[in-house]
C-alpha positions as CSV (number, residue, x, y, z in Angstrom):
1,X,-6.4,41.2,15.0
2,X,-8.6,38.7,13.2
3,X,-12.2,38.5,13.8
4,X,-13.9,35.2,14.9
5,X,-15.5,35.0,11.5
6,X,-12.2,35.2,9.8
7,X,-10.8,32.6,12.0
8,X,-13.7,30.3,11.3
9,X,-13.4,30.9,7.5
10,X,-9.7,30.0,7.7
11,X,-10.4,26.9,9.7
12,X,-13.2,25.8,7.3
13,X,-10.8,26.4,4.4
14,X,-8.1,24.2,5.9
15,X,-10.6,21.5,6.7
16,X,-11.8,21.5,3.1
17,X,-8.2,21.2,1.8
18,X,-7.6,18.3,4.2
19,X,-10.8,16.5,3.1
20,X,-9.9,16.9,-0.5
21,X,-6.4,15.5,0.1
22,X,-7.8,12.6,2.1
23,X,-10.2,11.8,-0.7
24,X,-7.4,11.8,-3.3
25,X,-5.3,9.5,-1.0
26,X,-8.3,7.2,-0.4
27,X,-8.8,6.9,-4.2
28,X,-5.1,6.3,-4.8
29,X,-5.0,3.6,-2.2
30,X,-8.1,1.9,-3.7
31,X,-6.4,2.0,-7.1
32,X,-3.0,0.8,-6.0
33,X,-3.3,-2.9,-6.3
34,X,0.1,-4.6,-6.7
35,X,0.6,-7.6,-9.0
36,X,3.9,-9.5,-9.0
37,X,5.0,-12.7,-10.7
38,X,7.5,-15.2,-9.4
39,X,10.9,-15.2,-11.1
40,X,10.0,-18.1,-13.2
41,X,6.5,-16.7,-14.0
42,X,4.7,-19.7,-12.6
43,X,2.8,-17.7,-9.9
44,X,1.2,-14.3,-10.1
45,X,-0.2,-12.7,-7.0
46,X,-2.2,-9.5,-6.5
47,X,-2.5,-7.7,-3.2
48,X,-4.4,-4.5,-2.3
49,X,-3.0,-1.5,-0.5
50,X,-3.4,-3.2,2.9
51,X,-1.5,-6.3,1.7
52,X,-4.5,-8.6,1.5
53,X,-4.4,-11.2,-1.2
54,X,-6.9,-10.3,-3.9
55,X,-5.7,-12.5,-6.8
56,X,-3.7,-15.6,-7.4
57,X,-2.9,-17.1,-10.9
58,X,-0.8,-20.1,-12.0
59,X,0.7,-20.5,-15.4
60,X,1.5,-23.8,-17.1
61,X,5.0,-23.8,-15.4
62,X,3.2,-24.4,-12.1
63,X,2.0,-27.9,-13.3
64,X,5.5,-29.2,-13.2
65,X,6.2,-28.2,-9.6
66,X,5.7,-30.2,-6.4
67,X,3.0,-29.1,-4.0
68,X,5.6,-27.9,-1.4
69,X,7.6,-26.1,-4.1
70,X,4.5,-24.4,-5.4
71,X,3.4,-23.4,-1.9
72,X,6.9,-21.9,-1.1
73,X,6.8,-20.0,-4.4
74,X,3.3,-18.6,-3.7
75,X,4.4,-17.5,-0.2
76,X,7.6,-15.9,-1.5
77,X,5.8,-14.1,-4.3
78,X,3.1,-12.9,-1.9
79,X,5.7,-11.6,0.6
80,X,7.4,-9.6,-2.2
81,X,4.0,-8.2,-3.3
82,X,3.2,-7.1,0.2
83,X,6.6,-5.4,0.5
84,X,6.0,-3.5,-2.8
85,X,2.4,-2.7,-1.7
86,X,3.8,-1.3,1.6
87,X,6.2,1.0,-0.3
88,X,3.4,2.2,-2.5
89,X,1.1,2.8,0.5
90,X,3.8,4.7,2.3
91,X,4.5,6.9,-0.7
92,X,0.8,7.7,-1.1
93,X,0.4,8.5,2.6
94,X,3.6,10.5,2.8
95,X,2.2,12.8,0.1
96,X,-0.9,13.2,2.2
97,X,1.2,14.0,5.3
98,X,3.1,16.6,3.4
99,X,6.5,15.1,4.0
100,X,6.3,15.5,7.8
101,X,9.3,13.4,8.9
102,X,7.9,12.2,12.2
103,X,4.6,11.2,10.7
104,X,6.3,9.5,7.8
105,X,8.6,7.6,10.0
106,X,5.7,6.3,12.1
107,X,3.8,5.3,8.9
108,X,6.9,3.4,7.6
109,X,7.1,1.5,10.9
110,X,3.6,0.2,10.2
111,X,4.1,-0.5,6.4
112,X,7.6,-2.1,6.7
113,X,7.8,-5.8,6.3
114,X,7.9,-7.7,9.6
115,X,10.7,-10.2,10.1
116,X,9.7,-13.6,11.2
117,X,11.4,-15.0,14.3
């Protein structure tokens, strides 16, 4: 039978491992910006791990587009970047969760793109 001290040492060791893994995941998420270009290269968007827009750049090709066409292109490129960011985030968090299928499924339900009705 293990002593209370051994149980506490084991618990402290597990907590240290979890904290270290969480720190790595936090850094990976902070470093996982996603930048995508539209198919024609006119629009480049960057999103962070949470899908927030952090960068937007237009090339000379954008000058020849209508305002509505450019707006649609920005939104489409942004949606694709968010989807890619969600896949990256899910992979990072899945590693942290150790491949637990239930936890990974729940995570994917939050990072999957939402359909618009």
